[in-house]
C-alpha positions in Angstrom: 30.4 5.6 -10.1 29.1 5.5 -6.5 25.4 5.2 -5.6 23.8 5.4 -2.2 20.4 3.6 -1.5 18.1 3.6 1.4 14.3 3.3 2.2 11.9 4.9 4.6 8.2 4.1 4.1 4.8 3.8 5.5 1.3 4.9 4.5 -0.4 7.2 6.9 -4.1 7.2 7.6 -4.8 10.5 9.3 -7.9 9.0 10.9 -6.4 5.7 12.2 -6.5 5.0 15.9 -3.3 3.0 15.7 -0.2 5.1 16.7 3.1 4.9 14.7 6.5 5.1 16.3 10.0 4.0 15.5 9.2 0.8 17.3 6.4 0.2 14.7 9.0 0.2 12.0 11.5 -1.9 13.8 8.9 -4.5 14.5 7.8 -4.7 10.9 10.9 -4.2 8.8 14.2 -2.7 9.7 17.4 -3.5 7.9 20.6 -1.7 8.8 23.4 -1.4 6.1 24.3 -4.8 4.8 21.3 -6.5 6.5 18.7 -6.2 3.8 17.5 -9.7 2.7 18.4 -11.2 -0.7 15.0 -10.2 -2.2 13.1 -7.1 -2.9 10.4 -5.9 -0.6 7.5 -3.5 -1.4 9.4 -0.2 -0.8 13.1 -1.4 -0.9 13.1 -2.4 -4.6 15.6 0.2 -5.7 18.2 -0.9 -3.2 17.8 -4.6 -4.1 17.8 -3.9 -7.8 21.0 -1.8 -7.5 22.6 -4.5 -5.4 22.0 -7.1 -8.2 23.3 -4.7 -11.0 26.2 -3.0 -9.3 28.9 -5.4 -10.7 27.5 -5.8 -14.1 27.1 -2.0 -14.6 30.3 -1.1 -12.9 29.2 1.0 -10.0 29.7 0.8 -6.2 26.6 0.6 -4.1 26.6 2.0 -0.6 23.6 0.6 1.3 21.8 2.6 4.0 19.1 1.7 6.4 15.6 0.6 5.3 12.4 1.1 7.3 8.8 0.0 6.8 5.8 0.1 9.1 2.3 -1.3 8.5 0.0 1.6 7.5 -1.5 3.4 10.6 -1.8 6.8 12.1 0.7 9.7 11.9 4.3 8.9 12.9 5.6 10.5 16.1 7.8 13.5 15.2 10.9 12.2 17.1 10.6 8.8 15.5 10.5 10.2 12.0 13.4 12.5 12.6 15.5 9.7 14.1 15.0 7.4 11.1 15.5 10.3 8.6 18.7 11.4 10.4 20.0 7.9 10.5 19.8 7.7 6.7 21.2 11.2 6.3 24.2 10.5 8.5 24.9 7.4 6.4 24.7 9.4 3.3 27.2 12.0 4.6 29.6 9.2 5.5 29.3 7.8 2.0 30.1 11.1 0.2 31.0 11.7 -2.5 28.3 9.9 -4.4 27.1 10.3 -8.0 23.5 9.1 -7.3 21.0 8.4 -4.6 18.2 5.8 -4.8 15.3 6.1 -2.4 12.6 3.5 -1.8 9.6 5.5 -0.4 5.9 4.9 -0.1 4.8 8.5 -0.6 2.0 8.9 1.8 4.0 9.1 5.1 2.9 11.9 7.5 4.5 12.7 10.8 3.6 15.1 13.5 5.2 18.4 12.3 5.7 17.1 8.7 2.9 16.9 6.1 5.4 15.7 3.5 8.0 13.4 5.0 9.2 12.3 1.6 9.6 15.8 0.4 11.5 16.8 3.6 13.8 13.8 3.2 14.5 14.5 -0.5 15.2 18.2 0.2 17.7 17.2 3.0 19.4 14.7 0.7 19.7 17.4 -2.0 21.4 19.7 0.6 24.0 17.1 1.2 24.7 15.9 -2.3 24.4 19.1 -4.2 22.7 19.9 -7.5 24.8 17.7 -9.8 24.1 14.3 -8.1 21.2 12.4 -9.5 18.4 11.6 -7.1 15.9 8.8 -8.0 12.9 7.8 -6.0 10.3 5.0 -6.3 6.8 5.6 -4.9 3.7 3.5 -4.3 0.9 4.9 -6.5 -1.1 5.6 -3.3 1.2 8.6 -2.7 0.8 12.3 -2.4 2.8 13.6 -5.4 3.7 16.9 -3.8 5.5 19.6 -5.7 8.4 19.7 -3.2 9.3 16.0 -3.6 8.9 16.0 -7.4 11.0 19.1 -7.8 13.7 17.8 -5.4 14.3 14.5 -7.3 15.6 14.0 -10.8 13.7 10.8 -11.6 10.4 9.7 -9.9 8.8 6.4 -10.8 5.6 4.9 -9.3 4.3 1.3 -9.4 1.8 1.0 -12.1 -0.2 -2.0 -10.9 -2.8 -2.2 -8.1 -2.3 -4.8 -6.6 1.4 -3.7 -6.6 2.9 -6.8 -8.2 5.3 -4.7 -10.3 7.4 -3.0 -7.6 10.6 -4.7 -8.7 10.0 -4.0 -12.4 9.6 -0.3 -11.6 12.7 -0.4 -9.4 14.7 -1.8 -12.2 13.5 1.0 -14.5 14.5 3.6 -11.8 18.0 2.2 -11.5 18.3 2.2 -15.3 17.3 5.8 -15.6 19.4 7.0 -12.7 22.5 5.3 -14.1 21.8 6.8 -17.6 21.3 10.2 -16.0 24.6 9.9 -14.1 26.4 9.1 -17.3 24.6 12.0 -19.0 23.1 9.7 -21.6 19.7 11.3 -20.7 18.6 14.6 -19.1 15.3 13.8 -17.2 12.7 16.6 -16.8 9.4 16.1 -15.1 5.8 17.3 -15.8 3.1 17.0 -13.1 -0.6 17.4 -13.7 -3.1 17.7 -10.9 -6.5 16.0 -11.7 -8.0 17.7 -8.7 -9.9 14.6 -7.7 -9.6 11.5 -5.6 -10.6 8.0 -6.7 -9.7 4.3 -6.4 -7.9 2.8 -9.4 -7.6 -1.0 -9.4 -5.8 -2.3 -12.4 -7.4 -5.8 -12.4 -10.4 -4.5 -14.3 -11.3 -1.8 -16.8 -10.7 1.0 -17.3 -7.6 0.7 -15.1 -6.2 -2.2 -17.0 -6.2 -0.4 -20.3 -4.9 2.8 -18.8 -1.8 1.0 -17.4 -1.2 -0.7 -20.8 -1.5 2.7 -22.4 1.1 4.3 -20.0 3.5 1.5 -20.8 3.1 1.8 -24.5 4.1 5.5 -24.4 7.4 4.9 -22.6 10.7 4.4 -24.4 9.9 6.4 -27.5 9.5 10.0 -28.6 11.6 11.1 -25.6 9.2 9.7 -23.0 11.1 8.0 -20.3 8.4 7.2 -17.8 4.7 7.7 -17.2 3.0 7.3 -13.8 -0.4 7.7 -12.3 -0.4 8.9 -8.7 -3.7 7.6 -7.3 -3.4 9.6 -4.1 -4.3 8.3 -0.7 -7.8 9.3 0.2 -7.3 8.8 4.0 -4.4 11.3 4.2 -5.6 14.7 5.4 -2.8 16.8 3.8 -2.9 19.9 1.6 -1.6 18.1 -1.6 -3.9 15.0 -1.5 -5.3 13.9 -4.8 -4.8 12.1 -8.1 -1.9 13.4 -10.3 -0.2 12.3 -13.5 3.6 12.4 -13.7 5.6 12.2 -16.9 9.4 12.1 -17.2 10.9 13.0 -20.5 14.4 13.3 -21.9 14.7 17.1 -22.0 11.3 17.5 -23.6 9.4 19.6 -21.1 6.7 20.9 -23.5 6.0 17.3 -24.7 5.8 16.1 -21.2 3.4 18.8 -20.1 1.1 18.1 -23.0 1.1 14.3 -22.4 0.5 14.7 -18.6 -2.5 17.0 -19.3 -3.9 14.6 -21.9 -3.7 11.6 -19.6 -4.9 13.6 -16.7 -8.0 14.7 -18.6 -8.7 11.1 -19.5 -8.5 10.1 -15.8 -10.9 12.9 -14.9 -13.4 12.0 -17.7 -13.7 8.5 -16.2 -14.0 9.5 -12.6 -16.3 7.3 -10.6 -15.9 4.3 -13.0 -12.5 2.9 -11.9 -13.6 1.0 -8.8 -16.2 -1.8 -9.1 -19.6 -1.4 -7.5 -19.6 -2.4 -3.8 -22.6 -3.7 -2.1 -24.0 -3.2 1.4 -23.1 -5.7 4.0 -26.3 -7.8 3.7 -26.5 -7.4 0.0 -23.0 -8.9 -0.3 -24.0 -11.9 1.8 -27.1 -12.4 -0.3 -25.1 -12.1 -3.5 -22.4 -14.6 -2.4 -24.9 -17.3 -1.3 -27.0 -16.8 -4.5 -24.1 -18.2 -6.5 -24.6 -21.9 -7.3 -21.2 -22.8 -5.9 -18.3 -21.2 -4.0 -16.0 -19.9 -2.9 -17.2 -16.4 -3.5 -14.5 -13.9 -2.3 -16.0 -10.8 -0.7 -13.6 -8.0 -0.2 -14.2 -5.5 2.6 -12.0 -2.4 2.1 -13.5 -0.6 5.1 -11.4 -2.5 7.6 -8.2 -2.8 5.6 -5.0 -2.8 7.6 -3.2 -1.9 4.4 -5.0 1.4 4.5 -4.4 2.0 8.2 -7.5 0.4 9.7 -7.1 -1.7 12.8 -8.5 -4.8 11.0 -10.4 -5.9 14.1 -13.9 -4.8 13.0 -16.6 -7.5 13.7 -19.5 -6.3 11.6 -19.4 -8.9 8.9 -18.7 -11.8 11.2 -21.5 -10.8 13.5 -24.0 -10.5 10.7 -23.0 -13.9 9.2 -23.6 -15.4 12.7 -26.9 -13.6 13.2 -28.2 -14.8 9.9 -27.1 -18.4 10.6 -24.9 -18.6 7.5 -22.6 -21.6 7.1 -19.5 -22.5 5.1 -18.1 -19.0 5.7 -14.6 -17.8 6.4 -13.4 -14.3 7.3 -9.9 -12.9 7.9 -7.5 -11.7 8.9 -8.9 -10.4 12.2 -6.2 -8.7 14.3 -6.5 -9.8 17.9 -3.2 -10.8 19.6 -4.9 -11.6 22.9 -7.4 -14.0 21.3 -4.5 -15.7 19.4 -2.6 -16.1 22.7 -5.6 -17.7 24.4 -6.1 -20.1 21.5 -2.5 -21.2 21.6 -2.8 -21.7 25.3 -5.9 -23.8 24.9 -4.4 -25.9 22.1 -5.6 -27.4 18.8 -9.1 -28.9 19.0 -9.9 -27.1 22.2 -13.3 -25.4 22.7 -13.2 -22.3 24.8 -15.3 -19.2 25.6 -13.5 -16.5 23.6 -13.9 -12.8 23.2 -12.4 -11.6 19.9 -12.3 -8.5 17.8 -13.8 -5.1 18.5 -10.8 -3.8 20.6 -9.0 -0.9 19.0 -11.6 1.8 18.8 -15.4 2.4 18.6 -15.1 1.9 14.9 -14.0 -1.7 15.5 -17.6 -2.7 16.4 -18.5 -4.7 19.6 -16.3 -7.7 20.5 -17.8 -11.1 19.8 -18.3 -13.4 22.8 -18.8 -17.1 21.8 -17.8 -20.6 22.3 -15.0 -21.1 19.8 -13.3 -24.3 18.6 -9.6 -24.0 17.7 -9.2 -25.6 14.3 -5.6 -24.5 13.5 -2.5 -22.8 15.0 0.5 -21.1 13.4 3.7 -19.7 14.8 5.5 -16.9 12.9 3.2 -17.4 9.9 3.6 -15.9 6.5 1.4 -15.2 3.5 2.6 -14.4 0.0 2.3 -11.1 -1.8 3.4 -12.1 -5.2 6.9 -13.5 -4.6 7.4 -11.7 -1.3 6.5 -13.4 2.0 4.6 -11.2 4.4 4.6 -12.1 8.1 1.3 -12.2 10.0 2.8 -13.3 13.3 1.2 -16.0 15.3 -2.2 -17.1 14.1 -5.2 -19.1 15.1 -8.2 -20.5 13.2 -11.4 -20.7 15.1 -14.9 -22.0 14.3 -18.0 -20.4 15.7 -21.2 -21.9 14.4 -20.9 -22.0 10.6 -18.2 -19.3 10.4 -14.5 -19.8 10.6 -12.2 -16.8 11.4 -8.4 -16.4 10.8 -7.0 -14.5 13.8 -3.6 -13.0 13.6 -1.2 -11.3 16.1 0.3 -9.0 13.6 -1.9 -6.4 11.9 -1.9 -7.0 8.2 -4.3 -7.2 5.3 -5.2 -10.2 3.2 -2.6 -10.8 0.5 -2.5 -14.6 0.0 -4.7 -17.5 1.0 -2.0 -18.7 3.4 -3.6 -16.4 5.9 -6.4 -19.1 6.1 -4.7 -22.3 5.1 -1.9 -21.8 7.8 -4.6 -22.0 10.5 -6.6 -24.9 9.3 -9.2 -23.1 7.1 -10.0 -24.8 3.8 -11.2 -22.1 1.4 -12.2 -24.6 -1.3 -15.1 -25.9 0.9 -16.5 -22.4 1.6 -19.4 -20.5 0.0 -18.3 -17.1 1.5 -14.7 -16.0 1.9 -14.5 -12.5 3.4 -11.1 -10.8 3.1 -10.1 -7.5 4.7 -8.4 -5.8 1.8 -9.2 -3.2 -0.9 -7.6 -4.8 -3.9 -4.2 -6.3 -3.0 -6.0 -9.6 -2.2 -6.9 -10.0 -5.9 -3.7 -11.6 -7.2 -3.8 -14.3 -4.5 -7.6 -15.0 -4.2 -9.1 -14.3 -7.7 -7.7 -17.6 -9.1 -9.5 -19.5 -6.3 -12.8 -17.7 -6.5 -15.9 -18.5 -8.6 -16.7 -14.8 -8.2 -15.2 -11.7 -6.6 -17.5 -9.0 -5.1 -16.8 -6.0 -3.0 -18.8 -4.8 0.0 -19.1 -1.9 2.5 -18.5 -3.7 5.8 -19.3 -0.4 7.6 -15.8 -0.3 9.1 -13.6 2.7 9.9 -12.1 3.3 6.4 -14.9 3.7 3.9 -14.0 4.2 0.2 -16.3 7.2 -0.1 -13.9 10.1 0.6 -16.8 12.4 1.5 -17.3 10.4 4.8 -14.1 11.7 6.3 -13.8 14.9 8.4 -11.0 16.5 6.3 -9.6 19.8 7.6 -6.6 20.4 5.4 -7.0 19.1 1.9 -7.1 21.7 -0.9 -10.6 22.5 -2.1 -12.4 22.4 -4.4 -11.8 18.7 -5.2 -14.0 16.0 -6.6 -16.0 14.1 -5.1 -16.3 16.6 -2.3 -17.1 19.4 -4.8 -18.0 19.8 -8.4 -15.0 18.9 -10.5 -12.7 21.9 -10.9 -10.3 22.5 -13.8 -7.2 20.4 -13.8 -3.9 22.2 -13.5 -0.2 21.8 -14.4 1.7 21.8 -11.2 5.2 21.8 -12.8 
């Protein structure tokens, strides 16, 4: 048995001012064949899982290239095509193969390609033919298009948000693909379109119970896998939206019925999945009203993990204007300010302009006398067991507010983004993190309370605030909820 594995992944925010090229991928994560580290990463889990299991399950793994770029705007056409073709050329050289494993995000868009993953899978199918089993793992913030789901034999999504289960799902994908190659199972897929868009954290109800329910359905009565595709509300593509995917062992009618039942449950609970989020000032008031800290305040509107620049200054400015103390905010992307802090040195006090650089939606830069309280070179924060680099960093203090500046655009995953640059979160009343929900695993254990706010940044959670031109209508919340539909 011969299996080929590769990865090409990013999450495209159609409204992001940050351009994406091949250089963006190579600067973030690029592993040629044989260069992949000895650990799984967010979208390379299938390759790493297959590497660990090849000997024990008696198959040969042929590794292809792996690419990942931090979420941002659409990828340049030539860049996408060059990465895609690099993987396809490696696949051709590996032929014949019995299976293909692809680690994908699922919300990648390039100029000329609304559905990069669908295009890649279709071209893989042209090379390997109809008998080879193709398996793909997606992030739940994907566009579950008909082309990609039809093109692959087995599709599995992470279930958790934060995505702490990417390796568990990768292991499941490898298991099902190997079984399908051996003809122990015959996977068939059902896909139900909820015709809505929402945000589905699984750290709270009703998301927690829904994930547990999906898991309980798997492994019996012919159900192989159940996934909820949340959709990515900042992708302006025709097949945006929330969809339920069910893979059964040759039980299409059962899969269709289950996908519809789960889809209707999702639709019935629309608008209740994400917690209430407060206005900027209300969030500050709520945090300081708590008898003790730290209160963690998440701002999803400037989340680099959703394609924002992560250099918006609204919250920092308001904390300073109100004279708040014992506050920390981060990460703020500003390579220039980081460089100046490193040049000045630890303990230095310097006039510093920081933030507010990428676009009008970044807010105005802040000019202040800042004290350098911590410095880091090639810093990392933890996302579960995976280290995520944030580049060089600097901690600064302005009045009663401390800010974690980073040279590499990234969201808040773990508290190391602060501790690495001299910021002690235990002493803070207010800890502002630029993240939608991935922060939760790392910060909730430290917090006396977690609240969410609208920092008035470039990526609001309310999908109605975007100037969509290409999504299929009607769709909730833009319109009254239309009837759901079975896509395949």
